[in-house]
N, C-alpha and C positions, 0 to 999 in steps of 0.2 A: 241083603248085600247090595251094592252100588250096580247098575245092569252098565254091562259094557257097550260101548258105542263104538263103532265103527264109522269115521268120518271118510267119505268118498263125494263131501263135497270143496275139492281145494281148488277150484276154477273159480270161484265164490269170494274164497280168502282163505289162509292159513294161519295155522300156529305158529306167533312169533319166537324163530328157534332159540334156544340156550345161547348161542355164540354171539347173535345181536340183541339177547337181554345183556350180555356181560359186557357189548360194547356200550348198552344205551345207558346201563343204571350209573355211570361217576358223574355223568353229564346232569342230574338229576343233583346230586350230592356235592361234588367235587369239583368240578369243572363246569361251573353252572352260568360265568359270566356272558354279556352281549358281546356277542361276535364283532361288533362296530367299539366296543371300548376298547382302549388304547392301553389300558394296565396289560398285567401278566391274567387275569382270569378271561380278559375280553379275545387278547391275543390267545391262548391255548384253545376257545372256543373257536375261534377264527382257524387254529390251525386243523382242527376237526371237519370242521366241514370242507377245508379245501384237501383233506387224504379221504373225507367221503367222494366228491368229484373227482378225485385219482381213481378211488376204486372203480364208481361208476363209470368212466372215461374206458379204462384198462377192459372192462367186459363188454363194452360196447365196440371196440377200435377205434377210440375218439381221442381227443386231446382233453383235459379238465377244464377248458377256458370254454365249451362248445356244450357244457353241461349245465342248466338251469335246474332247482329243484324247484318244486311246487306242491299243490295238498292233494295230487293223486294222479290216475290216469286222465280222468274226465275234465282236470282242469289244464292238463298239458294239450290232450284233446283240443280243449274251446282254443286255449291261447293258440296253436298255430295255425286253426284253420280259420279264426277269428282274423288273426294277423294277416295271413295270405290273402285272405277276402279286401279285405282296407288296403295292404299296399296295390291289391290287383285293381281295386277302382281307381286309386289315383293313374293309373295308365289304359285306363277304359276296357281292364278287363272284367270281366262280371260272370264268367262261367266256373263253374267247380265240375271235377267227376271223383265218385265215390262210388260204393256198390250197394247193394240193396240188403248184404247181410252185416253191415258194420254194426258195429256197437252202438246204443242210442247216445252216446257223447258225441258221434260224428252225427249220428243223423238230426238230431234234434239240432244239433246245430245249423246245419246245414238246411234246416227249415227253416230256420230261424235268419238268416241271410234269403232265403228264398222272398218273404216277406221285405225283406228291405231292398227288391228290384235284381237279385242275383238267381241265373238260370244254374240248376244242378243239374246233369246226370247222372241217374242212376242205374249203373251197370247190373244186371241180372245172370246171377249165376250160374254154372252146369249143375244136373242133378246131385253132383257130389258136394257143390257151394263153390266151387272155383270160379275164377274171371281170369280173361288172360291178357295180355300184352297187347293183345293184336284187338281185344275190346277197346282197351284204354287208346291206342293208335287210333283208332275210327272215329273214337269219342271227340278227339283234342283236334281245338279250333283256335283260331287264331288269337282269341278271347281269353285264353283259357289259364287261371292265375291260379290253379292248383287243382293237383291229382291227389287222394285220401283215399288208398286201401288200407286194412288191414293183413299185418303178417298170420296171422291165423283168430280165427274165429274163435269165439267166447262160446258156444252154443254145442257145434259142433265137432271144434278139433280142426277144419279143415286147414291146411297150411297153403299161402296163396306163392304165385310164382310173382315174389318181390324182388327181386334182383334184378330180372325180367323186364317188369313195370320202370323200375326205379333208372336202369339204363334208358330205357326209352323216352322218359321222362328228360333224365337229362341231356339227351340229345336234342331233344325238339324244346328246351328252354324253359320247362316247366315245373315249377315248384313242387316236390314228392314229397310228401308224408306221409309214414305209416304209424298207427296202433299195433305194439308190439308189446303189450299188456301181459298177454295170457303167452305169448313167444318166448319170454326172458326166461332162461334156465332151463330151456325146452328143446330148444334149437340155437345154436351157435347163431349171435347177429355179429355182423360187423358193420359200421353204416356204412365202410366207401366201397366192400363190395355189394351192398345192398343199393348203393347210388342216392342214398336218403338224405334230403334236406333237413329233416324234423322227425325226429320219433319219439314217442312217449312210450313211459316206462312208470307201472305201478308200486310202490312197496309191500303190498298186504297180499299181494300176488304170489311172494316170494319169500314169506316169513320175516319181513318187517312188519312195521307197526302199520296199521291203518293212517291214514291223512300223512300221506306222504308218497312223492312221485318225481318223476323226472323230466325233462323234455331236452333232448339234444338238440341243437340247433347248428347247423355245419357251418365252418369259419365263412364269412362272407356272404351268409342269407339274411338280406333283412329283417328284421322282427319287431316288430310295436312292443312297448310296456305291457306288462300284465295289468300291474297294480303301479301308482303312481305315488310318490312317498319321497322316504330317500334312497339313498343312496347303492342298497343289497343287492346283489347279484348283477353287479355292471348296471345299475338301475335300471334294469328291466322289471325286476319284480319286488317292489319297494314293501317294505316290514322287517320285524325282527327274524330272522331265520329261526325255526324249529330244529335247532340245534339236533336235539336227542331224536327224531325223528331221523334226520338227515342222516346222522351217523348210521341208525339202526340200514337205512337203504343201504349204506354203502357197503356194510358189512354182509348185508343178504345178497349184492348183487357180487360180491366177489365169493361170498362160498358156493351161490347157484351157479357159476359159470366154472368151476376151478375143474370139475370131472363132468363136461357135458355130454362125452359117450358114454362114461360109464353109469350115469345117470338115467342115461335112455333107454340102455339096455335094458336096466332094472325095469323100470316101466312097464315098455312095450311091453318086454315077457308077461307082466300081469293085465298090462290090458288087454290082450290077445287072448288071452285066457278066460278074462273077462265076457268080453264078447261072444269068441267060442260059446262057453256055456250058456248066456242068453238068447243065444239066436236058434238054442231047442227050444225052447218055448213057441208053440203055435200061431202062425201070424204076427210073428215080430221081425223086423228091419232095424237094418244098422246104417246111421243118419250121417253125412259127412264120409269124406276121400278114404276108401277102405286101407289105403295105405300114407299116400300124402297128408297123414295127420297129427296132431299132437301125441306124446309118447303116453301121457297121461289121460286123455277124453277118450270114454266111452257115452255115443250118445242112440239110443233106441226108440222105436216108434213101435209100439204094443196094441193091437186091434181091439177093439171094446172094452178101452180101460182110460178112463181121465188120468191124466198124469196128476192132477191133485189128490187125488183119492189113492192112487199108487205111493205119493209122498208120505200121506199120515198113514198110512198100513207100514211101510219101511221105516220108519219112527218109532209106533208100536214097538219094532224089531231091533233096533237100536241103531238102524242105519239111516246115517243124513245123507241126504242125494242131492237133487235139484230136477226140477221141468224145465228149465231151462236157464236164461239168463238172469243172473240173481236180483238185477236192479228192477227186471219186470216181474218179478213175483209178485203176486194177487193179481194178474191181468186178467180177464174173462177169453181176451183176445187170443187165438194160436199165435205162436211162436213167427215174429216178424222172418228170420232166418227160412225156418222150414219151408212156409209158404211161398219164400221167395225159390225156393229150390223145388217146388212146383208138388209137394205134397197138399194131399187135402186135408182139410179143418178136422176131419176126426184121427186123424195121424200126427196131424201138426199137434191135438191137442192132450194127445196122448204119450207124448213125448219122455224121456227119463234120461236124465244126465248124471254119470258119474264120472268124477274126475279124480284121477288118484295122485296120490303125490310120494313126499319122502315119506313121514307117517305112516303109512301102508304095508303092511306085508302081505307076501305071496297066502298066508293061511288065513287073509282076511276074505280072498277072493273066492274060495268056496261058501264062506256063509253069505254073501253077498247075491253069489247064483242063486244057493236055496231059498234066499228071505225072496228076492225078487221072483222065484218061480212061484213061491206058496201066495206072496201076495195079487200076482195077477191073478191065481187061479181064484182067490176067493173072491176079490171082486168081481170076476167074471160069470158067477155063480149069481148075482145078482144084477148082471148088465143088461138092461134090455139093448143096446147097441149089439154088445156080444151073442144074445139071442136072438135079434134080428139075423145077423149076418151068419149065423148056424142054419138059419130056418131057410136059407139058400137068397132073403133080403139083400143081401149083402154082396160088396164089390170086393173083390181083392188086387182092385188097380192099385198101382205106385205100392204094391210087397215086394 
């Protein structure tokens, strides 16, 4: 008999939905023309791409001409940041502001620019992982060319005050980019209300395939080409479009934003019940903001337990989870997000992220709570860290 799997790693990736798959299938077998071709099949493919741009734009409060399709969130982030930096350099503006808890797609990009002579200010978050508009205001200088702050954190789920930061940047004349990869479908996203000049989304977080994403670029915002070649995507990203993936992203964006309040209500109820159950485990703490957090995100730290050991134990129980960002899997270093929030290494290494999605059911919550409780108990039986703590040599700091 096949073991039942409880998938609680939706922040890492999601299953392609039936509606997305059905929208994509004809592109492989019937509507397979090159969108740049002038014949009927080519024009039909171009029409499908325009439809996907309309769907994506509608989901973001944008216009179709402001949507550029990419290979995913990482490319979107890199394109936005590197382009703003290059344009800023032309004006002798080589200062960038971001936060210490950004996705590695942003942080590694900024580190690369530092090696090219740019100066980057990394804002430190509070204990809940939030930065403020006041921090951004204090960091903006005359040579600041870009502010990039993510809408919601991929590890701890904390939602940032993006609209406040965006308004401040607009007032100060500084380009503002936000990585909204984790936020899409979980909170309403209106680029006008957020005052975003650029915004990144990724398909595989919202039930479309891997390898496709989008970058919103506000009309009037100058942007350098990402890839040179043909005239695709208004000459800004050359190469024959991934028509099937783009169609899937458009359908996913329409689906995921159709009823955000209902989705949030459903996932929040499961999230809060899961948090309540997990916090009954002794010496366990919640990471991230207690209320201003994504509706499906649960991040905890467990004293006396290594996160990787916990994941392996849960795997034997059929529970799929994560100890942090999927892109950092295998790293021996504690989470940069948790350490930036002030957690000591022991607790940062003992982190567990459970991210709920549309395929999870209320009945699975009790199974997850029971599984994590059992796994923690079994691991602690053989943990020298836990034994040391119980003998009085440990500390309850930051719990």
